C-alpha positions as CSV (number, residue, x, y, z in Angstrom):
1,M,10.6,-8.4,-8.3
2,P,13.1,-11.3,-7.8
3,F,13.4,-12.5,-4.2
4,N,17.0,-13.6,-3.9
5,N,17.2,-17.1,-2.3
6,A,14.0,-16.5,-0.4
7,T,11.9,-19.5,0.6
8,V,8.3,-19.8,1.5
9,H,7.8,-22.2,4.4
10,I,4.3,-23.7,4.7
11,I,3.0,-25.6,7.7
12,D,-0.2,-27.6,7.2
13,D,-1.2,-31.1,8.4
14,D,-3.2,-31.6,5.2
15,P,-0.8,-32.8,2.5
16,E,-3.1,-31.8,-0.3
17,I,-3.1,-28.2,0.9
18,G,0.7,-28.3,1.1
19,K,0.9,-29.6,-2.5
20,S,-1.6,-26.9,-3.7
21,F,0.4,-24.1,-2.0
22,R,3.7,-25.5,-3.3
23,W,2.4,-25.5,-6.9
24,L,1.1,-21.9,-6.4
25,F,4.5,-20.5,-5.3
26,E,6.6,-22.5,-7.6
27,S,4.6,-21.2,-10.5
28,V,6.1,-17.8,-9.8
29,N,9.6,-19.3,-9.2
30,L,9.6,-19.1,-5.4
31,K,11.3,-21.8,-3.4
32,V,9.0,-23.8,-1.1
33,E,9.4,-26.0,1.9
34,T,6.4,-27.8,3.4
35,Y,6.0,-29.2,6.9
36,E,3.2,-31.2,8.6
37,N,3.5,-29.5,12.0
38,A,5.4,-26.8,13.9
39,K,7.8,-29.4,15.5
40,S,9.0,-30.5,12.1
41,F,9.5,-26.9,11.0
42,L,11.6,-26.0,14.0
43,E,13.7,-29.1,13.6
44,N,14.6,-28.2,10.0
45,Y,14.6,-24.4,9.8
46,N,17.9,-22.8,10.5
47,N,18.1,-20.0,7.9
48,A,18.6,-16.3,8.9
49,Q,17.6,-15.1,5.4
50,P,14.5,-12.8,5.1
51,E,11.8,-15.4,4.3
52,C,8.1,-16.1,4.8
53,L,6.2,-18.6,6.9
54,I,2.6,-19.5,6.3
55,I,0.7,-21.3,9.1
56,D,-2.8,-22.0,10.3
57,V,-3.8,-20.6,13.7
58,R,-5.2,-24.0,14.7
59,M,-2.7,-26.9,14.3
60,P,-2.2,-30.2,16.1
61,G,0.5,-30.0,18.8
62,M,2.1,-26.5,18.9
63,S,-0.5,-24.0,17.7
64,G,0.3,-21.2,15.3
65,I,0.3,-18.6,18.1
66,E,2.6,-20.8,20.3
67,L,5.0,-21.0,17.3
68,L,4.9,-17.3,16.8
69,E,5.7,-16.7,20.5
70,H,8.6,-19.1,20.3
71,L,9.9,-17.4,17.1
72,K,9.9,-14.0,18.8
73,T,12.6,-15.3,21.1
74,T,14.9,-16.4,18.2
75,N,17.0,-14.3,15.8
76,N,15.2,-14.8,12.6
77,Q,13.9,-12.7,9.7
78,L,10.7,-14.6,9.0
79,A,7.5,-12.7,8.0
80,V,4.7,-14.9,9.3
81,I,1.3,-15.1,7.6
82,I,-1.5,-16.5,9.6
83,I,-4.4,-18.4,7.9
84,T,-7.6,-18.4,10.0
85,G,-11.3,-19.3,9.8
86,Y,-14.0,-16.7,9.7
87,G,-14.8,-17.5,13.4
88,D,-11.2,-17.0,14.4
89,I,-10.8,-13.2,14.0
90,A,-10.1,-12.7,17.7
91,M,-7.4,-15.4,17.5
92,A,-6.0,-13.7,14.4
93,V,-5.8,-10.4,16.4
94,R,-3.8,-12.3,19.1
95,A,-1.5,-13.6,16.4
96,M,-0.9,-10.2,15.0
97,K,0.0,-8.9,18.4
98,A,2.4,-11.8,18.8
99,G,4.2,-10.6,15.7
100,A,2.4,-12.0,12.6
101,A,2.9,-9.9,9.5
102,D,-0.5,-10.5,8.1
103,F,-3.5,-12.8,8.2
104,I,-5.8,-14.4,5.5
105,L,-9.3,-15.6,6.1
106,K,-10.5,-19.0,4.9
107,P,-11.4,-20.0,2.3
108,V,-8.0,-19.0,1.0
109,N,-8.0,-17.1,-2.3
110,H,-4.7,-18.2,-4.1
111,Q,-4.2,-14.8,-5.7
112,D,-4.6,-13.0,-2.4
113,L,-2.2,-15.4,-0.7
114,L,0.4,-14.9,-3.5
115,E,0.1,-11.1,-3.4
116,I,0.4,-11.0,0.4
117,T,3.3,-13.3,0.5
118,Q,5.2,-11.3,-2.1
119,K,4.4,-8.1,-0.2
120,C,5.8,-9.7,3.0
121,L,9.0,-10.9,1.2
122,K,9.5,-7.5,-0.3
123,K,9.2,-5.8,3.1
124,T,11.6,-8.2,4.8
125,Q,14.2,-7.8,2.0
126,Q,13.9,-4.0,1.8
127,Q,13.9,-3.5,5.6
128,N,11.6,-0.5,5.0
129,T,10.0,-0.3,8.5
130,P,10.5,3.5,8.9
131,Q,8.8,4.2,5.5
132,L,5.9,1.9,6.5
133,Q,5.6,3.7,9.9
134,S,5.5,7.1,8.1
135,A,2.7,5.8,5.8
136,F,0.6,4.5,8.7
137,N,1.1,7.7,10.6
138,K,-0.2,9.7,7.7
139,Q,-3.3,7.5,7.5
140,I,-4.0,7.7,11.2
141,N,-3.3,11.4,11.5
142,S,-5.9,12.0,8.8
143,L,-8.6,10.8,11.1
144,T,-10.6,13.2,13.2
145,K,-10.9,12.6,17.0
146,R,-14.4,11.1,16.5
147,E,-13.3,8.9,13.7
148,K,-10.4,7.6,15.8
149,Q,-12.9,6.8,18.6
150,I,-15.2,4.9,16.2
151,M,-12.2,3.0,14.7
152,D,-11.1,1.8,18.1
153,L,-14.6,0.7,19.0
154,V,-15.1,-1.1,15.6
155,I,-11.7,-2.9,16.1
156,A,-12.8,-3.9,19.6
157,G,-15.8,-5.7,18.0
158,K,-18.6,-3.3,18.9
159,L,-21.6,-3.2,16.7
160,N,-22.9,0.1,15.2
161,K,-25.8,0.3,17.6
162,Q,-23.4,-0.3,20.6
163,I,-21.1,2.5,19.3
164,A,-24.0,4.8,18.9
165,Y,-25.2,4.2,22.5
166,E,-21.7,4.5,24.0
167,L,-20.9,7.8,22.1
168,D,-24.5,9.1,22.4
169,I,-24.9,9.6,18.7
170,S,-27.2,8.2,16.0
171,I,-26.5,4.9,14.2
172,S,-26.5,6.8,10.9
173,T,-23.8,9.1,12.2
174,V,-21.8,6.1,13.2
175,E,-22.2,4.6,9.8
176,A,-21.1,7.8,8.1
177,H,-18.0,8.1,10.3
178,R,-17.2,4.4,9.8
179,A,-17.3,4.8,6.1
180,K,-14.9,7.7,6.3
181,V,-12.5,5.6,8.5
182,M,-12.5,2.8,6.0
183,K,-11.8,5.2,3.1
184,K,-9.0,7.1,4.9
185,M,-7.4,3.8,6.2
186,Q,-7.7,2.3,2.7
187,A,-9.5,-0.7,4.2
188,K,-12.2,-2.6,2.2
189,T,-13.3,-4.9,5.0
190,L,-13.2,-5.1,8.8
191,A,-10.4,-7.6,8.5
192,D,-8.4,-5.1,6.5
193,L,-8.9,-2.4,9.1
194,I,-7.8,-4.8,11.9
195,K,-4.7,-5.7,10.0
196,I,-3.8,-2.1,9.2
197,N,-4.2,-1.1,12.8
198,L,-2.3,-4.1,14.2
199,I,0.6,-3.7,11.7
200,H,0.8,-0.1,12.8
201,M,1.0,-1.2,16.5
202,N,3.7,-3.8,15.7
203,L,5.8,-1.1,14.0
204,V,5.4,1.3,16.8
205,H,6.8,-1.3,19.2
206,S,9.5,-2.6,16.8
207,P,13.0,-2.6,18.3
208,E,14.3,-1.0,15.1
209,L,12.4,2.2,16.0
210,E,13.4,2.4,19.7
């Protein structure tokens, strides 16, 4: 799908990573702009086009979350993708709540990054929030009351044994329900489940739906 005049903006203080990502996106004919920090990006970005921004949660100076919070106060159509380390899931959740469109765990798989970026660009250009909301509603409504309880506890970071104790059920029962939740929500990993749930929350609170 052609992304008319769309640009992928990349903020990373490592020039080699910037070069690597530039090569990746230019290989599929996407325009790329790279910046060494959030300050440089803010000084140069002035486009209202639906575009994509890729940033690390942890950056020198203004952090990825601080930049997200600032961008929420401006009139832009940026889809923001957060890159985070395996130990930064809680921070990634905060970033999603601050408006990030998606997040990717390190080490970054280039094919995953490319596919997620193209998906974000497609969403921003199609402005298809109502359709996405409908799809998420179908997934969540397919869960039983017990499955919803377990999903909420899993997303909260509870272990299977903690969930079993809290709900007064066996660990094997928790595991069975958890497997059903993952299947119904079309999530392969815990990170996927967190992303799906938070994207749903962001859509519910989107001004377009109010």
